[in-house]
N, C-alpha and C positions, 0 to 999 in steps of 0.2 A: 554450448553455443549454439543458436540458432540455424537454421540451414540457411536464412535469405541474408544472415550476417556478412561481412568481408571476413572471410576463413582464411589466413595466411597461413601458411605450414612452417615450419620450422628452418625450412632451407630458404634464408633470407632473398639468394639471387633467383628463385622463381618467383618469389613473393614478391618481390620488385620489380620483375617482370608482367606478373600479373596488374599489379595498380598500374606501371604506364602503360602497358594495353587498354585499362579501363581508361584511363583519362583520353587517352586516343579516340576510342569510340565515342566519347561523350561530345557533348558541346565542349568547345574549348575553354577551362576551368580558369578564373581568375586567379592570381600568383597564390592570393591567401590559401583558396582551396589547393589549390596543386600541391603546396608547401605542405602543408598539411597531411591532404592524403599519401603524401612520400614519406613523410615521417612515420606515420602511420606503419607506411609497406615496412620500412627499416627494422621495426622493434619484433615483426613479426608476432603479432598478438592469441593467436592460436594456437601456439607451441605446446599447453596444453590444456585441459577442461578445467572447468569450473563445476558448477552444483550441472549433474548430467540431466539429459533432456529425457522426458519421460518416466519420473519417477511414481507414475502413478498407477501404471500398470502393475495388476494385483500381482501378488506375490500367493505362491501356493503351499509353502512350508509356513510352520509355525515355529513359534519359541517360548520356553517357559517362563511365565515370570511376566509376561506382557500384558497388556491391557489395549482395550479396543474401545473408540468413539464411531459410532453412527449417529451417521447427519443424513439430513435432507436439504438439497441445494438446489435454488433458484437461481436463474444468472441471465443478465441481458445480453451476456458474450457470444460469438459467434463458434460452431461448433468446429475444434479444430482437426487434421485430418489423421493427425498421430492419434491413437487409441490412449497412449499413455502419458498426451496432453490433457485429452477431452476438450478443454476451450481453451480459446485464442485470445488474444486481447484485443480482436478485433470488433466491431458490434456487430451483434444477432439482431437479423428482423425481427422474431418472435423469441419471448422469453421459454428458455428450456430449465430443464429440472434432472437432477442426477441424486442415486443414491451412492455412497460412501462409506467406507469404513476403514479407519485408520488405527493400525496396530502402532503400537508406544513402547520403545524398550522398556524393560526392568526398572523400577524406582532407584535400584541399586546404583545401575548404570547411568543415572544420568542427573541433573541439576534440573530443578522444578524453574521454569521460566525459558529453556531450550530447546529447538527445534534440533533436533538430529537428522542432519539430509544423508542420504545415502549418496555414496564417493562412486559411485558405478550404478548403474540397471543390470538383473534386480538388486535389490539392498536386501540387508540383512535384517531381518526382525528381531534378535537381539541386539542388536548395538544402532538400527535406524529407525526412523519414520518408514512407513511404508503402507499401502494398502493393500486390504486380502479383499474388498469389493471395492468397484467403481463402476458402474454403471449408469449412463445415460436412460431416463425413464420418460414415459409421459406425466401429463397434468394429471390423470385420473391415478394412476401408478404412484404417484409422490403422495396424493391425498390419501391415498389407502395406507401408504408406509407411516404417516403424520397421521392418521386418526390410531392406528393401531397403536403404537409408541406413546403418544400424549396419554392417552386414557389409565396409560402404567407408570406415568411420572407423579410424583407426589404434585400435590396442588394442579396437575395439568397447566404444568408451568414450561413455557418455551422462552428459550433466548435466541434471538434474531442478531449476528453478527455481522457487520458492515466493514470489511476491510478498508484499509487507503491508498493513498497514490504509492505508484511503484511495486503494486504487486501483481503477479502473475496469479494463474489459477491455481497452480499447487502452491503457492504460498500462501494462502487463504485458506486453503483445505487443512495443510497442516499446523497454522497459527493455529486457528478454531479447533483445532483438535486438541490442541496443545495448552488451550485456556480452560476447555470443557474438564481435561483430563486435572492439572495442576491447580484447579481452581475448587474443586470437587462439586461443583453444581448440579443438583441433580436435577437438572433440564430436559426437555426435548431441544435437540442442536438444532437451527435454522440457518443456514450461511445464504446471505445475499451478495452474491459476487458481481462488480459489474465490469466494464469490458479497461482494464488497466492494461497499457504494455509493457508493465514490468521492467521500466526504465527509467531513469530521472532524468532524459532526454526528452520523455514523451510527456511532460508537468502540462502545456496545452491539450493537448489530446483527453490526458485522464481527466481535467477538468470538464471539458465539454462531456465525455464520457458520462459522468457524475451526473452533470443534467439532463442527459439521455437518460438515465434509467432512473429518476424521480417519480415516473408516474409509475412503472413497474415496483418498485419499494413501497410508494401508497397502494396499488393494488395488494401486495402483499401480507401487507401490515392491515388491513382490511376486511380481507379472508380470513386471517388468523383471529382476528376480534369476532369476526360476526359467528364462526365455528361454535358450536353449543358445546364441544369437546373440550377446547380449548378454556381452561381457570383464567391462566394472568398472562399477558406476555412483557418480555423486558428485551431492551433492544441497546448492545453494546455498539459502538459505532470509534473509529478510528482514523486518526487524520483527514485526510478529502472525505472518509468514508463517511464524516462527520454532517458535511456539505448536503448528500444527497439524504441524509439521513431527516436533518432538519426541514427542508425542504419538503419531501415525503409527509412529514406531520405537521408542516402549517398548510399544505393543501389537503390535509384530511379534515383538518378542522375549519379551514373555509366551506368546502363541502358538507361536511357535517354538522357544523357550527359548535362543535369542539373536537379533542385527541377522544378517541375511544377508553371508556374508562376501565378498559383490559389491560391498558398498556399501562403498567406498576412503576417501571423504573426505565429511565433513558439514561444512558450512562455514555458522558462524551470523553473521550481519551483522546488527548494532544488535539483538539481541534481546529483545523486550519481552515478555519471561519473569519471573513473582517469582522470587528467588533459590532460596526456601524449597521450591517448588514444581520448579524445575527441579532440586535436590538428589533429591528422589523419584523425578523421573524418569528421573536416572542410574540411580540403585541399581535399580529397576524394569529397565534395560536388561541389567545386570551385564556381565559379561566372556566372553569380549573382544567388544572395540567397532570401530565404525571411528575412524579419524585425525579428530580435531576440532581443528577452527578458529573461535579467537571471534575477533570483531573488535568491541570496545568503545572509545567515546567519553565519556572524563567531561564534555563539555560536550553532550553529546545534549539538546536541548531538547524535544522530542518525548518521552524518556523520561523527563524530569523531570516534565513532566505526567502522564504516565503515572502514576509513582509518587507523586502525590497523589492520582489518581484511585483507584487501588488500595490504599487503605491505610497510603501512607508505606512501603512493603517496598522497596527497591532492587530495579530491573531490572537485568538479566544483563548489558546492552549498554551500562550506564552505571557497572559497578562498578570500583574501582582495580584491577588484578589484580595490584599489588607492595604491597595491603594486607590483612592478616588479616580475617578468614582466608579469604579468595579465593587470595591467594598459595598456599599449602600444598594446598586444595583443588584448583585449578587442576592444580599440580604432580601431584598425585595421581590425577585423572584423564588425566593426559599429554595435556592438551592445548597444543595452538599459540595462542600470545594475539597478536593484534598491540594494542596499544594506538594508536590513531589520535587520541588526544585534542588532540594539537600538527598535526596535519594540516589544512589550510585547502584546503577545496573547494567548489563552487558553491551547495551548499545551505546556505540561510540556517540551517536549524535543526539540521545539520549529524548527521541522521538516516541522510543516503544516501552518505557517502563512500567505500562499499565501490564504489558502481557507478561515479562523477561523478569519483574520485580518478583521473588517467591511472597514477600509481602503483602504484595497490590494484587497479585492474583488471586493468592487465598481470602483476603478480605473481600474481593468481589463474589467468591464462592462465600464464602459464611453469611453475607447481606441476603444474596439471594433466597439462600437455605431459609434464612432466617424472616426472609417474607421484609426485611428492613430496606430503607433507603440507601443505595450504594453511595518504537517508531518504528515495525516491523523492516529487519534490518536487513535487506539484502543489499549492503552499501560495503564498497571499499573504501581503501586508503585513495585508491586514486579518485574519488568522487567527491571527497573533501577537498582535494586539489583543485576541481571543479568549481566545487561551492566556494570558496574564498576569492576565484578569479572573475566571477561576476559582478562586473560592475556596471559603466553607465552604458557601454554600449555590449549588447546581450549577446551578439551575434561573435563580436571579438573576443569577448570574455570565455564564451563555450570553446571556440578555438583555439584560445592559447591553454586554457585547462587541460583540452584533449592531448594539446601537443605534451604540456608538461606531465600528465599523466602516463603517457602512453609504456614509461619504462617500469612505471609500478604495476601496470596491470599485465607485463608479462610475470609477475610472479604474486600478484593478489588476484586470487581466482573473480571475486564479487567484483572488483574493479574492471576484469578482463571480460565479464559478461556483460556489464552494461557498457561497454566502450565499445566493443565491438561490434555490436549489432547497432548502434548508430550513426557508425562512421558514415555509412555512406548515404543517408540521411540528412547529415550536417552537410557534407561535400556539395549532395543537390541544393539544398537550401542558400550554402553561401552561392554558387555560380548562378541562382536563380533569381537574387534577389537587387534589386536595383545595385544595393553598395555592398559590395563584399567586407569581409573582417578587414581587409587592407584599406580600402575606401574608407570604411568607418576613420582608422584609425590617420589615414591621410587627411580628411578633409572633416575630423571634427571639431566642433567650437573647442576654443583654447580652452574655456571653463569646462568642458567635459575632460578632456583629457589632463585638466589639473587635477580634477575630483578623484578620475581615474587613478592617477599618480600618485596620491594622499592614500585613496583608499589601500593598494598594495605595500603602499611601505607602512602602514601603521598597522597592515593584517598579520596576525602571528601564525605561524605554521600550525597545520592540526595535529 
């Protein structure tokens, strides 16, 4: 759990005393906020730890049968004070670079599509994803590493991965290493990671961070395509990472009058993008365009929530590609579309099938190798409770979801990590707004309350 989270120990009386003391030290909170924080205090959320902090600290030992994936990283994140974290979820003033090598456990002890997180630091290379090298480097050093590596790569091919919403830096690093290894793609890996706070409660911040990072991603793609050492570039984007990717390609097309011909493939996995905005982005890109592959899943629960947040407009990653107007539009764009709706993977929200399904991740590698056209899941049970409580009043829905999720967070580590880090943020939000969660429920129009009750009544348990 992050050091700035509301860390409560298993000693319930002390936990309650600290919460009460915190409440007294701040402005007097409204009843809903006080009730929320006291409810959290009673559950003692930090009784045990989830994913440990500092997993990127390199380990000295090796284990037989392991594989290694070396990558170069370009990021708009701020530098973290902990070397095992490297980069935080906050925005950096300038782009930073890193060289990272990830050790992956022997194939005999893992399933394709899975990331084996260490239970403690340092991790065990025989059973866990660990790093054997993780260093921040200068732009010049990053370029030197890249040029040495790409010259040894068949077709001098580069794969740029852009992660999605709710990803910490270590999430992005380990997920990309898993994709490279499991796909068997013989490429030079370049990770572009933007400032996500790695929390389901930071959706708005993450969205603005994606906007903040689009110039940096465009600059990276411009540099790669102008490098004479590079033969071709493919881009794989997931979830909200599709937004920053499409914006960067749109800007490149406007600036250069087209997307660079070196960008051969663009793979859009579960894109969290408004379909109407997507149409304008494609129009701005013009022709000729790269080969686009779209991975959709109509049972993507994360995109269903996003659709409600953004005014009930369809998200690109959850459309039915056989229904109009999408069928004709996608044919006009000459997209390759993979409908993963019926595919079952380990992701309970059905948002990360492209990486967690052995069939799909290997298909990506095969297509890249042949030169053909081609939901990270730090989510717990408690997060899905919060998901279904989202209603007419966002603050009230989140507050209710937090309270309902508290008992689950005690036993579910992913829920606990996501839950604990945002408790204080939500408390401040409720107390600082004109209408608290209680006010919203008390003064909301009858129609809104009726809608909320109906939604709750008709929603199935996750």
